[in-house]
N, CA and C of each residue as an Amber inpcrd file, in Angstrom:
protein
   438
 -13.0600000  32.7690000  -6.9060000 -11.8670000  33.4830000  -7.0870000
 -10.9670000  32.6680000  -8.3900000 -10.6170000  33.5530000  -8.7030000
  -9.7160000  33.2000000 -10.3310000  -8.9070000  31.7750000 -10.0080000
  -8.2360000  31.8700000  -8.3740000  -6.7550000  30.9390000  -8.1560000
  -8.0840000  29.4220000  -8.1360000  -9.1660000  29.5850000  -7.4600000
  -9.4020000  27.9900000  -7.3590000  -9.6720000  27.6410000  -8.7460000
 -10.2200000  28.4330000  -9.6100000 -10.9440000  28.1760000 -10.8770000
  -9.4320000  27.2350000 -11.9560000  -8.2530000  28.0240000 -11.4670000
  -7.4070000  27.7580000 -12.2040000  -6.2410000  26.3140000 -11.1750000
  -7.1710000  26.3610000 -10.1220000  -6.4200000  24.9470000  -9.3340000
  -7.3250000  24.1090000 -10.1930000  -8.6670000  23.9950000  -9.8200000
  -9.2710000  23.4500000 -10.2060000  -8.7290000  22.3790000 -11.8030000
  -8.4480000  23.7260000 -12.8020000  -7.9530000  23.3080000 -14.0080000
  -7.1280000  22.6010000 -13.6950000  -6.2020000  22.3020000 -12.9660000
  -5.1000000  21.6870000 -12.8530000  -3.6830000  22.6400000 -13.1710000
  -3.8840000  24.0220000 -13.5140000  -3.0560000  24.7450000 -13.5800000
  -1.8430000  25.6860000 -12.2520000  -1.3060000  24.6800000 -11.9160000
  -0.5450000  24.9680000 -10.3900000  -0.1400000  26.1610000 -10.3410000
   0.6920000  26.5740000 -11.6470000   1.4230000  27.9550000 -11.6450000
   0.7310000  29.0080000 -11.8740000  -0.5330000  29.0370000 -12.2670000
  -2.0220000  30.1690000 -12.2580000  -2.1580000  30.5280000 -11.2680000
  -2.6120000  29.2000000 -10.6060000  -3.0340000  29.1080000  -9.5030000
  -2.8030000  30.2400000  -8.1590000  -1.2860000  29.5120000  -8.4780000
  -0.1710000  30.1390000  -6.8110000   0.0550000  31.5250000  -7.3380000
  -0.0870000  31.9440000  -8.4730000   0.1230000  33.6400000  -9.1040000
  -0.9930000  34.2080000  -8.6470000  -2.0710000  33.6160000  -9.0840000
  -3.4810000  34.7020000  -8.2500000  -3.5750000  34.1200000  -6.7080000
  -3.2150000  33.5790000  -6.1490000  -3.3090000  33.1930000  -4.5020000
  -2.2310000  34.4670000  -4.2980000  -0.5740000  34.3330000  -4.4580000
   0.1010000  35.6050000  -4.1660000  -0.5220000  36.9300000  -4.9390000
  -1.2640000  37.3190000  -5.7730000  -1.6330000  38.2060000  -5.9830000
  -2.6160000  39.2180000  -4.9540000  -3.5540000  38.0620000  -4.9080000
  -4.6320000  38.1470000  -3.0580000  -3.6320000  38.6450000  -2.2300000
  -2.5280000  37.9230000  -1.8330000  -1.9140000  38.4190000  -0.3810000
  -1.4400000  39.4620000  -0.4450000  -0.9350000  39.3910000  -2.1530000
  -0.4380000  41.0890000  -2.0990000  -0.9430000  42.4600000  -1.9450000
  -2.1860000  42.1170000  -2.1650000  -3.3960000  42.8970000  -1.4400000
  -3.7020000  42.9260000  -0.1270000  -3.7230000  41.7280000   0.4940000
  -4.4140000  41.5220000   1.9010000  -3.3510000  40.8190000   2.4520000
  -2.2320000  40.3730000   2.9880000  -1.6870000  38.9340000   3.3220000
  -1.9830000  38.5660000   4.5710000  -3.3990000  39.0750000   5.3660000
  -3.8350000  38.5840000   6.6300000  -5.3670000  37.5040000   6.1370000
  -5.1720000  37.5330000   4.8370000  -6.2970000  36.3300000   4.5760000
  -5.6060000  34.7100000   5.0880000  -6.2850000  34.1420000   5.8920000
  -5.3230000  32.7700000   6.3170000  -5.7820000  32.2480000   5.6610000
  -7.0880000  32.0940000   5.0450000  -7.6500000  31.0650000   3.9460000
  -6.5740000  30.7900000   2.4830000  -6.2720000  32.3300000   2.3570000
  -5.9170000  31.9190000   1.0340000  -3.9940000  31.6160000   1.4580000
  -3.3540000  31.6480000   2.2590000  -2.2070000  31.2610000   2.6870000
  -2.0890000  29.6960000   2.7980000  -3.5530000  29.1800000   3.8010000
  -3.8510000  27.9480000   3.7430000  -4.1140000  27.0630000   2.0750000
  -4.4380000  27.6040000   1.5170000  -4.8780000  27.4040000   0.2200000
  -3.5380000  27.2580000  -0.4450000  -2.9950000  28.5570000  -0.8580000
  -1.5920000  28.4310000  -1.2010000  -0.5410000  27.2140000  -0.9270000
  -0.4520000  26.9660000   0.4140000  -0.2780000  25.6900000   0.6640000
  -0.0390000  24.3490000   0.7230000  -1.5190000  24.2090000   0.6340000
  -2.4950000  23.1100000   0.0180000  -1.8590000  22.5200000  -1.4840000
  -1.7530000  23.9330000  -2.3850000  -1.7510000  23.9360000  -3.5460000
  -0.0360000  23.2480000  -3.6660000   1.0720000  24.0190000  -3.1160000
   2.1100000  23.6670000  -3.1360000   2.4550000  22.4600000  -2.4230000
   2.2020000  22.1140000  -1.5510000   1.9040000  20.6690000  -0.8100000
   1.6510000  19.6390000  -1.9010000   0.2400000  19.5480000  -2.5230000
  -0.3280000  18.8400000  -3.1280000   0.5720000  18.6890000  -4.5120000
   1.6390000  19.8610000  -5.1080000   1.9440000  19.6610000  -5.8330000
   3.8280000  19.3850000  -6.0250000   3.8580000  18.8650000  -4.5800000
   4.9700000  18.4940000  -4.0330000   6.2760000  19.3890000  -3.6870000
   5.9710000  20.4800000  -3.6510000   7.0200000  21.7260000  -3.3930000
   6.5980000  22.3860000  -1.8570000   7.8930000  21.2840000  -1.2060000
   7.8070000  21.4610000   0.5270000   7.7140000  22.2990000   1.0900000
   9.1390000  23.1600000   0.4040000   8.9850000  24.2970000   0.8790000
   8.0550000  25.1020000   1.1520000   7.5800000  25.8580000  -0.5460000
   6.8510000  26.7550000  -0.0990000   5.4400000  26.1650000   0.2540000
   5.2720000  25.3140000   0.6560000   4.1420000  24.5030000   1.1910000
   4.3340000  24.9010000   2.2720000   5.5940000  24.1720000   3.3160000
   5.8260000  24.8000000   4.7040000   5.7430000  26.3730000   5.3050000
   6.2430000  27.0350000   4.3250000   6.4710000  28.4230000   4.4760000
   4.9900000  28.8380000   4.2490000   4.1600000  28.4720000   3.7840000
   3.0910000  29.3840000   3.0930000   1.7670000  29.1370000   4.8090000
   1.9390000  27.3970000   5.3170000   1.2940000  26.9790000   6.3460000
   2.0500000  27.9450000   7.0450000   3.2270000  28.0990000   7.8270000
   3.5200000  28.6950000   8.8670000   2.8880000  30.0750000   8.9490000
   2.8890000  31.1610000   7.6070000   2.0340000  32.2370000   7.6250000
   0.9910000  32.0840000   7.9450000  -0.0320000  31.3100000   7.6170000
  -1.4970000  31.0900000   8.1270000  -0.9700000  30.8090000   9.3560000
  -0.0820000  29.8260000   9.9460000  -0.3580000  29.6890000  11.6210000
  -0.3380000  31.4550000  12.5970000   0.9380000  31.5930000  11.9210000
   1.0740000  33.0200000  12.4980000  -0.0210000  33.7760000  12.6330000
  -0.7880000  33.7660000  11.4690000  -1.8550000  34.3830000  11.8460000
  -3.0450000  34.1560000  12.4210000  -3.1930000  32.9810000  12.4130000
  -3.9360000  31.8530000  13.0000000  -3.4240000  30.8860000  13.9930000
  -2.6370000  31.4130000  15.1940000  -2.3270000  30.5380000  15.6580000
  -3.3370000  29.8570000  16.9340000  -4.5110000  29.7450000  17.3380000
  -5.3090000  29.2740000  18.0400000  -6.3260000  28.4070000  17.1870000
  -5.7550000  28.0130000  15.8930000  -6.5580000  27.1110000  14.9420000
  -5.9770000  25.6580000  15.0940000  -6.4310000  24.4840000  15.9030000
  -5.9480000  23.5610000  15.6860000  -5.6780000  22.9520000  14.3660000
  -6.5790000  22.9270000  13.6190000  -6.9280000  22.5160000  11.9510000
  -5.6780000  23.3530000  11.4190000  -5.3770000  24.3560000  11.3070000
  -4.1050000  25.1310000  10.5280000  -2.8120000  24.4600000  11.1930000
  -2.9710000  24.3630000  12.6830000  -1.6590000  23.8460000  13.2140000
  -1.1360000  21.9640000  12.6410000  -2.2530000  21.4040000  12.3730000
  -1.8960000  20.0310000  11.6500000  -1.5660000  20.2110000  10.6060000
  -2.5930000  21.2310000   9.4280000  -1.4280000  21.2060000   8.2030000
  -0.2360000  22.1140000   8.2190000   0.0800000  22.6550000   9.5310000
   1.3690000  22.8240000   9.4260000   2.5720000  21.8140000   9.1550000
   2.0040000  20.8910000  10.4670000   2.8480000  19.6710000  10.6970000
   3.3990000  18.9200000   9.4950000   2.2520000  18.6740000   8.5700000
   1.9890000  17.8600000   7.5970000   3.1040000  18.6640000   6.4620000
   2.8670000  19.8110000   6.5230000   3.9630000  20.2920000   5.1740000
   5.2900000  20.7450000   6.0790000   5.1470000  21.0080000   7.2470000
   6.9700000  20.8570000   8.3850000   7.7590000  19.2230000   7.7280000
   7.1430000  18.4050000   8.5830000   7.9540000  17.1950000   8.5450000
   8.9460000  17.4170000   7.3750000   8.5920000  17.0170000   5.6440000
  10.1140000  17.0070000   4.9430000  10.4530000  17.8780000   4.8550000
  10.3880000  18.9160000   5.4730000  11.4340000  20.3930000   5.7870000
  12.2180000  20.4630000   6.5510000  11.4610000  20.1290000   7.6820000
  12.1590000  20.4380000   9.0990000  13.0610000  19.2590000   9.7960000
  14.5640000  19.5260000  10.3560000  15.2290000  18.5590000  10.8210000
  14.0380000  17.9740000  11.8300000  14.6930000  16.4820000  12.2410000
  13.6110000  15.5070000  13.2050000  13.7760000  16.4210000  14.3410000
  14.8840000  16.9580000  14.7050000  14.6210000  17.5060000  16.3250000
  13.5620000  18.6120000  16.3160000  13.6150000  19.2270000  15.3720000
  12.9000000  20.5990000  15.0600000  11.6820000  20.5020000  15.1230000
  11.1890000  19.3620000  13.9570000   9.7900000  18.9030000  13.8630000
   9.1230000  18.1830000  15.4090000   9.9690000  17.6090000  16.4060000
   9.4870000  17.3030000  17.5410000   9.3100000  17.9920000  18.3740000
   9.9170000  19.0860000  17.8930000   9.2370000  20.2460000  18.8610000
   8.3210000  20.9660000  18.6330000   7.9830000  20.9190000  17.4180000
   6.8720000  21.4590000  16.7390000   5.8220000  20.7700000  16.9610000
   5.6310000  19.2450000  17.3130000   4.7340000  18.2900000  17.7500000
   4.7490000  18.7460000  19.6380000   5.4980000  18.9500000  19.8870000
   5.5450000  19.4960000  21.4110000   4.6270000  20.5870000  21.6680000
   5.0250000  21.3090000  20.9180000   4.3270000  22.6760000  20.9150000
   2.9790000  22.7120000  20.6520000   2.6740000  21.6400000  19.4100000
   1.1080000  21.6040000  19.4230000   0.5710000  21.1310000  20.4100000
   1.3770000  19.8750000  21.1840000   0.4810000  19.0680000  22.1440000
   0.0510000  19.9980000  23.3680000   1.1230000  20.6450000  23.3240000
   0.8510000  21.6760000  24.4800000  -0.1280000  22.8310000  24.4560000
  -0.3400000  23.8840000  23.2800000  -1.3440000  24.5740000  22.7610000
  -2.8680000  23.7890000  22.8840000  -2.4540000  22.9670000  22.2690000
  -4.0870000  21.7120000  21.7050000  -3.7570000  20.6660000  22.5850000
  -4.0330000  20.2340000  24.0890000  -3.6940000  18.9860000  24.5490000
  -5.1400000  18.6850000  24.5920000  -6.3240000  19.0760000  24.1840000
  -7.8060000  18.0340000  23.9890000  -7.7140000  17.1470000  22.3880000
  -6.7800000  17.7860000  21.6360000  -6.9810000  17.3970000  20.1000000
  -5.6120000  16.3040000  19.9700000  -5.9970000  14.8640000  19.9250000
  -5.3690000  13.5990000  20.6700000  -4.6320000  13.1310000  18.8370000
  -4.9640000  14.0700000  17.9280000  -3.9390000  13.6030000  16.3680000
  -2.5390000  14.1700000  17.1670000  -2.1800000  15.2150000  17.7450000
  -1.0760000  15.4880000  17.9490000  -0.3450000  14.8170000  18.7290000
  -1.0960000  13.9110000  19.2010000   0.1500000  12.8320000  20.0750000
  -0.2920000  11.7140000  19.1020000  -0.8370000  11.3900000  18.3550000
  -0.5350000  10.6170000  17.1370000   0.5730000  10.8390000  16.3120000
   0.6850000  12.0960000  16.1120000   1.5680000  12.6630000  15.2560000
   3.0010000  12.3440000  15.9450000   2.9840000  12.4860000  17.5240000
   4.4300000  12.3350000  18.0770000   4.6070000  11.1390000  18.0350000
   3.7360000   9.9050000  18.2100000   3.7330000   8.2410000  18.2380000
   4.4690000   8.0770000  16.8610000   4.1560000   8.4980000  15.6590000
   4.5700000   8.5090000  13.9930000   5.8820000   8.4330000  14.2900000
   6.2150000  10.2640000  14.9000000   7.7160000  10.5370000  14.7330000
   8.7120000   9.6800000  15.2290000   8.1680000   9.3340000  16.4310000
   9.1020000   8.7080000  17.2270000   9.5480000   7.7810000  16.5410000
   8.8210000   6.8200000  16.2420000   8.8580000   5.4970000  15.1070000
   9.3260000   5.8290000  13.8660000   9.2980000   6.5780000  13.1220000
   9.5540000   7.0490000  11.5840000  11.1980000   7.6800000  11.7850000
  10.9860000   8.7200000  12.7220000  12.1600000   9.6300000  12.8350000
  13.1770000   8.9970000  13.4230000  13.0660000   8.2420000  14.8370000
  14.1350000   7.8170000  15.2820000  14.1800000   6.5450000  15.7810000
  13.2960000   5.7210000  15.3060000  13.0670000   4.4460000  15.3500000
  12.9670000   3.8880000  16.8980000  12.4070000   4.7060000  17.6690000
  11.8710000   4.6860000  19.1140000  10.6250000   4.2210000  19.1150000
  11.2300000   2.4280000  19.2990000   9.2710000   1.8380000  19.3080000
   9.2040000   1.9720000  20.8570000   9.5770000   2.3120000  21.4350000
   9.6730000   2.1920000  23.2280000   8.5230000   3.6820000  23.3190000
   9.4100000   4.5350000  22.8780000   8.6180000   5.6040000  22.6840000
   7.5400000   5.9850000  21.6860000   7.2910000   5.5610000  20.8390000
   6.2050000   5.1640000  20.0370000   5.3320000   4.7330000  21.0470000
   5.2500000   3.8450000  20.9610000   4.3610000   3.0240000  22.1730000
   3.6710000   3.7470000  23.2750000   4.3820000   3.9380000  23.6570000
   3.9070000   5.2330000  24.9520000   3.2220000   6.4890000  24.2730000
   3.4900000   6.6310000  23.3000000   2.6440000   7.7810000  22.8980000
   1.4520000   6.9360000  22.5250000   1.4620000   5.9010000  20.8300000
   0.4030000   5.1880000  20.7890000  -0.7020000   4.8900000  21.6620000
  -0.0820000   4.2390000  22.8800000  -1.1860000   4.1740000  24.3170000
  -1.9360000   5.3630000  24.4730000  -0.8530000   6.6420000  24.6620000
  -1.4900000   8.1000000  25.1280000  -2.8550000   8.2080000  24.0850000
  -2.3720000   7.9770000  22.6380000  -3.3750000   8.7030000  21.6920000
  -4.9280000   7.7750000  22.1190000  -4.9530000   6.2660000  22.1050000
  -5.6730000   5.5330000  22.4290000  -6.2820000   5.9100000  23.9110000
  -5.6600000   6.2200000  24.6730000  -6.5790000   6.7610000  25.4500000
  -7.1690000   7.9440000  25.5470000  -6.7630000   9.0050000  25.0810000
  -7.2960000  10.1420000  24.5830000  -8.3260000  10.0170000  23.5610000
  -8.2340000   9.4440000  22.8220000  -9.1090000   9.3220000  21.6220000
 -10.7290000   8.9650000  21.6650000 -11.7340000   9.2710000  21.2740000
 -12.7040000   8.5870000  21.0820000 -12.5890000   7.2390000  20.6770000
 -13.4110000   6.3720000  20.6100000 -13.8950000   5.2110000  19.9880000
 -13.6720000   5.6110000  18.3930000 -14.7150000   6.1640000  18.0730000
 -15.0270000   6.3740000  16.5620000 -13.7000000   7.2760000  15.9450000
 -12.5030000   7.5410000  16.7620000 -11.7620000   8.5760000  16.0120000
 -11.3120000   7.8560000  14.8630000 -11.1980000   8.4840000  13.6270000
 -10.9100000   7.8330000  12.0690000  -9.7260000   7.1900000  11.9290000
  -8.4770000   7.6970000  13.1240000  -7.3360000   7.3280000  13.1420000
  -7.1170000   5.6750000  14.0970000  -8.2660000   5.6510000  14.7950000
  -7.9460000   4.6900000  15.7720000  -7.6110000   3.7650000  15.3490000
  -8.3510000   2.8340000  14.6680000  -7.7540000   1.4290000  13.9590000
  -6.7250000   1.5050000  13.6450000  -6.2450000   2.3520000  13.2480000
  -4.7930000   2.2690000  12.1860000  -3.9150000   2.1550000  13.3720000
  -3.7920000   3.4470000  14.3760000  -2.9590000   3.3250000  15.7460000
  -2.9310000   1.9810000  16.4240000  -4.1680000   1.5040000  16.3710000
  -4.1170000   0.3520000  17.2910000  -3.1870000  -1.0620000  16.6340000
  -3.4440000  -0.8010000  15.0030000  -2.4760000  -1.8010000  14.3070000
  -1.1930000  -1.0910000  14.0780000  -0.7750000   0.0760000  14.2310000
   0.5250000   0.2560000  14.0430000   1.4300000  -0.0820000  15.7750000
   0.4110000   0.1540000  16.8400000   1.3770000  -0.4430000  18.0550000
   1.4190000  -1.4410000  17.9330000   0.4240000  -2.5910000  17.4070000
   0.6290000  -4.3600000  17.3850000   1.7460000  -4.2160000  16.5990000
   2.0670000  -3.8780000  15.7830000   3.2740000  -4.0010000  14.5180000
   4.3810000  -3.3170000  14.9620000   4.7570000  -2.1820000  15.8270000
   5.9660000  -1.9890000  17.1130000   6.9620000  -3.6020000  17.3600000
């Protein structure tokens, strides 16, 4: 696809235009919304990144990976309470995914300086996550640092 070639060459504007043209032809392409969001996120354009991620999520609400991407892009854009609501919503939709629990722990620590609440969620993550989870060691250290 032309947009991937432009992106590979570092031409963000050309790639974004190409993604938008593809979406103008067919706005149901979740992968294109996700690529557009990633492109904007990497370029530091938080509002467009969140908007495109929201569109991807709207078209694939049962995809935990897209939900996680949405949270990453939404954090710099949403107010703290709205962001916590989004995390809670994700946790309820995907209770088997420990990453959303870790997201909650970090949000409580970083957005509210609520170390006791964060500790509870870090412990819950450690209970949920398999021993080989890639974030497990970091979460253990973050819990010790509270």
